C-alpha positions as CSV (number, residue, x, y, z in Angstrom):
1,M,-0.9,14.3,-48.9
2,P,-1.7,10.6,-49.1
3,L,-5.0,11.0,-50.9
4,V,-6.2,10.5,-54.5
5,R,-9.5,11.3,-56.2
6,D,-11.5,8.2,-57.3
7,L,-13.7,8.1,-60.4
8,A,-16.5,9.7,-58.5
9,G,-14.3,12.6,-57.3
10,R,-14.0,11.5,-53.7
11,L,-10.7,11.9,-51.9
12,M,-9.5,8.4,-50.9
13,V,-6.5,6.9,-49.3
14,P,-4.6,5.2,-52.1
15,G,-5.0,1.4,-52.2
16,T,-7.9,1.4,-49.8
17,R,-11.6,2.0,-49.7
18,I,-11.2,4.6,-47.0
19,S,-12.3,8.1,-47.7
20,L,-11.2,11.4,-46.3
21,D,-14.8,11.9,-45.1
22,V,-14.6,8.8,-42.8
23,L,-11.2,9.7,-41.3
24,V,-12.2,13.3,-40.6
25,A,-15.5,12.2,-39.1
26,D,-13.7,9.9,-36.7
27,F,-11.1,12.6,-35.9
28,K,-13.9,15.1,-35.1
29,Q,-15.5,12.6,-32.8
30,G,-12.3,12.7,-30.7
31,K,-10.7,9.4,-31.8
32,T,-7.0,9.3,-31.7
33,P,-4.9,8.6,-34.8
34,E,-3.8,5.3,-33.2
35,S,-7.4,4.2,-32.7
36,I,-8.3,5.2,-36.2
37,H,-5.4,3.3,-37.6
38,D,-6.5,0.3,-35.5
39,A,-10.0,0.6,-37.0
40,Y,-8.7,1.0,-40.6
41,E,-5.6,-1.1,-40.7
42,T,-5.1,-0.6,-44.4
43,V,-4.3,3.0,-43.7
44,S,-0.8,3.4,-42.2
45,L,-0.4,5.3,-39.0
46,A,1.9,7.7,-40.8
47,D,-0.8,8.4,-43.4
48,V,-3.4,9.0,-40.7
49,Y,-1.1,11.6,-39.1
50,A,-0.4,13.2,-42.5
51,I,-4.0,13.4,-43.4
52,F,-4.9,15.1,-40.1
53,A,-2.0,17.5,-40.4
54,Y,-3.3,18.4,-43.9
55,Y,-6.8,18.8,-42.5
56,L,-5.7,21.1,-39.7
57,R,-3.6,23.2,-42.1
58,H,-6.4,23.4,-44.7
59,R,-9.5,23.2,-42.6
60,A,-11.6,25.6,-44.6
61,E,-10.8,23.8,-47.9
62,V,-11.5,20.4,-46.4
63,E,-14.7,21.5,-44.8
64,A,-15.9,23.0,-48.1
65,Y,-15.1,19.6,-49.7
66,L,-17.0,17.7,-47.0
67,A,-20.0,20.1,-47.3
68,E,-20.0,19.5,-51.1
69,Q,-19.9,15.7,-50.5
70,M,-22.9,16.0,-48.1
71,R,-24.8,18.1,-50.6
72,E,-24.2,15.7,-53.4
73,G,-25.1,12.8,-51.2
74,A,-28.4,14.4,-50.2
75,E,-29.1,15.2,-53.8
76,I,-28.6,11.6,-54.9
77,Q,-30.7,10.3,-52.0
78,A,-33.5,12.7,-53.0
79,R,-33.4,11.5,-56.6
80,I,-33.5,7.9,-55.5
81,E,-36.4,8.5,-53.1
82,A,-38.3,10.5,-55.8
83,D,-37.9,7.5,-58.2
84,D,-38.8,4.9,-55.5
85,P,-40.4,6.5,-52.4
86,P,-39.5,4.7,-49.2
87,E,-43.1,4.9,-48.0
88,G,-44.7,1.5,-48.4
89,L,-41.3,-0.1,-49.1
90,R,-41.9,-2.8,-46.5
91,T,-45.3,-3.6,-47.9
92,R,-44.0,-3.8,-51.5
93,L,-41.1,-6.1,-50.4
94,L,-43.4,-8.4,-48.5
95,A,-45.9,-8.4,-51.5
96,S,-43.0,-9.4,-53.8
97,L,-42.2,-12.4,-51.5
98,D,-45.8,-13.6,-51.8
99,S,-45.7,-13.5,-55.6
């Protein structure tokens, strides 16, 4: 499978900034491997097909990984918003411009 884990534990296409999450999301939206390759030219068409073949053969495992990525993302967003609530952000930004 043409994927590696980055330092954050995400599955990425080697030599690119393209994650498995992005490719599978496009695939689930009905995009063809060719159109996905056109959108992410750093990912070879052969790798796109290989990744989708892996996804289709290991769907439960990949879906569990994607769910964990979503959970972690939501957790990080909640921590950020707890530290700096988005309510009033526009007002605070505008006030900082006036300073």
